[in-house]
N, C-alpha and C positions, 0 to 999 in steps of 0.2 A: 296530100303532096305532089309527090305528081305533077298535081295538072301544077300548080306552083317551078318545076319545073329541072323540082329537083330528082336528079335518074339513081330507079331505088333498081335496075338489074347489073348485077355482074358485070363488068368487065376486062379488056384483060388483063391492062394493067392492075386491075383486085386479083386481081389470081399469086398463089406463090407461084414461083419458078423455078421447076427442075434444074438441076447436075445431075450432071451425069457421074455415074458413083467416083468416078477416077481424073473429079475436077480438083486443082486443084489445092483447096477448103474444102474438099467431100466429107461430109463427117466433126468438124471442126466445129470450135464457139467460138466469137468471138467479138469484143468492145472495141472499141473508141475515147478514144479520151485526148481533153485536149485539141489545143487550133491545131488542123490539117492547112498543110502552106502549098498543096495544091488542088484543093478538094475539100467541095464543103463534105460536111457528114453523112447526110443523105448521100446522096454520090456516092463514098463512100461501105456504106449497105449496102446498096446494091451492087457494087461492087465484088463485097464478097457475097451475097444471098446469090448474085449471078457466077457464081465463086465454089458454090455449093454450102458455104458455113452460114449455121444457127448466129444471127443475133443475140448476145445479151442486155440483159437494166445493164448489172451490178457485179461487181469484181467475185469470184465464189469457185468454193473446189471444183463446180462446173464447167472451166471460162482455161478456152486452151491458150485463146489471144488477145494482149494488151496491146491495140498496135498506139503506140501517143504520139501527140504533138508537141509545138510550143505548148508550157506548161501548163505542164500534165499534175495531180497535181492528187487525192489517195486514193486517185483508181488504181494509183500507180504503183505507192508505197506500196497497199492494202495488196493489190498483185507478187510485189517485189515481197513478204513477212509469206506469202503462201506457200512460196517459192519452188509454186511448180508449172508459174505463166509463165508460157514465148513472152519477151517483151520484146517488139518489133515498130522502128518504124517506120516513119510513112514510107521511104523510100524500096524497103522493104518488104510491103506490104505489095510491093506493085510491081516489085519485080515478078510474087506470086505469081499477084491473079495477069501476069499478061498487064498489066495499066498501063 
């Protein structure tokens, strides 16, 4: 595969980003739903990881924060039903991570 140009070596971008214990979202789990206005989903996830959060793929009892954009749907309803998930707007998320 290398002969065909595929890089098989891990690069710095491939490694998980280490966040300090005092990072704004250290130890928190986060999930994004709906359409974000100020950034794409991938950029938001990278910001969250840099701030110490772990990204989850679905709403569960392990979720701490759900960031909601426009037209948030079933994930928002599930999080509200759980009653233990903090619901943040995109603006609040950016305030918290310093973005």
